[in-house]
C-alpha positions as CSV (number, residue, x, y, z in Angstrom):
1,M,58.5,-34.1,-19.6
2,N,58.6,-30.3,-19.4
3,I,61.7,-28.1,-18.7
4,M,61.0,-27.8,-15.0
5,T,60.8,-31.5,-14.5
6,F,64.0,-31.9,-16.5
7,L,65.8,-29.3,-14.3
8,L,64.5,-30.9,-11.1
9,V,65.7,-34.3,-12.1
10,L,69.1,-32.8,-13.2
11,T,69.4,-31.1,-9.8
12,V,68.6,-34.2,-7.9
13,C,71.1,-36.3,-9.9
14,W,73.8,-33.6,-9.5
15,V,73.3,-33.4,-5.7
16,F,73.4,-37.2,-5.5
17,T,76.6,-37.5,-7.6
18,I,78.4,-34.6,-5.9
19,F,78.0,-36.2,-2.5
20,I,79.4,-39.4,-3.9
21,A,82.4,-37.6,-5.5
22,L,83.4,-35.3,-2.7
23,P,85.5,-37.8,-0.7
24,I,87.2,-39.2,-3.8
25,G,90.9,-38.4,-4.1
26,I,91.3,-36.5,-0.9
27,S,94.6,-36.5,1.0
28,M,95.1,-35.0,4.4
29,P,98.2,-33.0,5.3
30,K,100.8,-34.7,7.5
31,E,101.4,-31.5,9.6
32,T,98.9,-28.8,10.2
33,T,99.5,-25.1,10.8
34,K,97.9,-23.2,13.6
35,G,94.5,-21.9,12.6
36,H,93.7,-24.6,10.0
37,A,91.5,-27.6,10.5
38,D,93.2,-31.0,10.8
39,S,90.7,-32.5,8.3
40,A,91.2,-29.9,5.6
41,P,92.3,-31.6,2.4
42,I,95.5,-30.6,0.6
43,K,94.1,-30.4,-3.0
44,P,90.3,-30.9,-3.1
45,R,90.0,-30.3,-6.9
46,M,86.5,-29.0,-6.6
47,E,86.4,-27.6,-10.2
48,L,87.1,-31.0,-11.6
49,K,84.6,-32.7,-9.4
50,L,81.9,-30.1,-10.2
51,L,82.5,-30.6,-13.9
52,I,82.5,-34.4,-13.8
53,T,79.4,-34.6,-11.6
54,F,77.6,-32.2,-13.9
55,L,78.4,-34.3,-16.9
56,I,77.4,-37.5,-15.1
57,S,74.1,-35.9,-13.9
58,I,73.3,-34.8,-17.5
59,V,73.8,-38.4,-18.7
60,L,71.6,-39.8,-15.9
61,T,68.9,-37.2,-16.6
62,L,68.9,-38.1,-20.3
63,I,68.6,-41.7,-19.5
64,Y,65.6,-40.9,-17.3
65,W,64.1,-38.8,-20.0
66,Y,64.5,-41.6,-22.6
67,I,62.9,-44.1,-20.3
68,I,60.0,-41.8,-19.5
69,T,59.3,-40.8,-23.1
70,K,59.8,-44.3,-24.7
71,F,58.1,-46.4,-22.0
72,P,55.4,-44.3,-20.4
73,H,53.5,-47.4,-19.1
74,I,56.3,-48.0,-16.6
75,L,54.8,-45.4,-14.2
76,D,51.2,-46.7,-14.5
77,F,51.4,-48.3,-11.1
78,L,51.6,-44.8,-9.5
79,Q,48.1,-43.9,-10.8
80,G,46.5,-46.8,-9.0
């Protein structure tokens, strides 16, 4: 696996995990002020979510890399 494949798998894993993590721990305000959306969360904690999803995506990518390098015959069915 070259570096571009590694980065592509990392990006796909990160996008997948960030969309799972976005709604976790969100609380809506009881009263809204004029000019703000009713659905805007109080504390979205995006920095923490970005860091955690990046770490999870690195672990998932390393698992993928390990499987591909140690068991290359797994993908033989793709070649026909």
